[in-house]
C-alpha positions as CSV (number, residue, x, y, z in Angstrom):
1,M,76.1,111.6,88.0
2,R,75.4,114.4,90.4
3,G,76.9,114.6,94.0
4,R,73.1,113.6,95.3
5,T,72.8,110.7,93.0
6,F,76.1,109.7,93.4
7,Q,75.7,110.0,97.7
8,K,72.7,107.5,97.3
9,V,74.6,105.1,95.1
10,C,77.3,104.9,97.8
11,E,74.7,104.6,100.9
12,R,73.4,101.8,99.0
13,I,76.1,99.9,97.7
14,P,76.8,96.6,99.6
15,D,80.7,97.1,100.0
16,A,81.6,99.1,102.9
17,L,82.6,102.4,102.2
18,V,84.4,105.0,104.6
19,V,85.3,108.7,104.2
20,A,87.9,109.8,106.9
21,H,88.8,113.5,107.9
22,P,92.5,114.2,106.9
23,Q,93.4,113.4,110.9
24,G,92.0,110.0,110.7
25,Q,88.4,110.5,111.7
26,L,85.4,109.1,110.5
27,V,83.2,112.0,108.8
28,W,81.4,109.4,106.4
29,F,80.6,106.0,106.1
30,N,77.5,103.6,104.7
31,D,75.9,101.0,106.1
32,A,77.5,98.1,105.0
33,F,80.7,99.5,106.8
34,C,78.2,99.5,110.0
35,Q,77.1,96.0,109.5
36,L,80.4,94.9,108.8
37,L,81.5,95.7,112.3
38,G,78.0,95.4,113.9
39,V,77.7,98.6,115.5
40,D,75.3,101.9,114.9
41,H,76.2,104.7,112.8
42,D,76.3,106.7,116.6
43,V,78.9,104.7,117.9
44,L,81.7,105.4,114.7
45,R,81.2,108.8,113.8
46,W,84.0,111.0,114.0
47,K,86.2,108.1,115.8
48,P,89.7,107.4,114.6
49,F,89.6,105.2,111.6
50,L,92.7,103.7,112.7
51,D,91.3,102.5,115.9
52,F,89.3,99.9,113.8
53,V,92.2,98.2,111.7
54,H,93.4,94.7,113.1
55,P,96.5,94.5,115.0
56,D,97.8,92.4,112.7
57,R,97.6,95.3,109.7
58,E,100.4,97.4,111.1
59,R,101.8,97.8,107.8
60,T,98.5,99.1,106.5
61,K,98.5,101.7,109.4
62,D,101.9,102.5,108.4
63,A,101.2,102.9,104.9
64,Y,98.1,105.2,105.6
65,L,100.2,107.4,107.9
66,S,103.0,107.8,105.5
67,L,100.8,108.8,102.9
68,F,98.8,111.5,105.3
69,A,102.5,112.7,106.3
70,R,103.4,113.4,102.5
71,K,99.9,114.8,101.9
72,L,99.3,112.4,99.2
73,P,95.7,111.1,98.0
74,M,94.4,108.4,99.9
75,R,92.5,105.2,97.6
76,A,91.6,102.1,98.6
77,F,93.1,100.0,101.5
78,P,92.6,96.3,101.7
79,I,92.1,95.9,105.4
80,R,91.1,93.7,108.5
81,L,88.9,95.4,110.6
82,I,88.0,94.7,113.8
83,P,84.4,96.2,115.8
84,P,84.8,98.7,118.1
85,E,85.2,97.9,121.9
């Protein structure tokens, strides 16, 4: 699958997909992610991804930060999110 085709599939998939900058800012996400949080794309762009992780998921945040610190690849994290204030 070529880049544009892959991007179109990711944009239309019903699951929330997110790409974060290595420092954690959101650089790409699909409409399903916006709908999950109930906000517009413009509200989320370049916001720190960890700002949306529910406070009861501190271990998820710690795992993300540990992978980042060791420069290991990050895949999927099962998480609970909260909408931005």
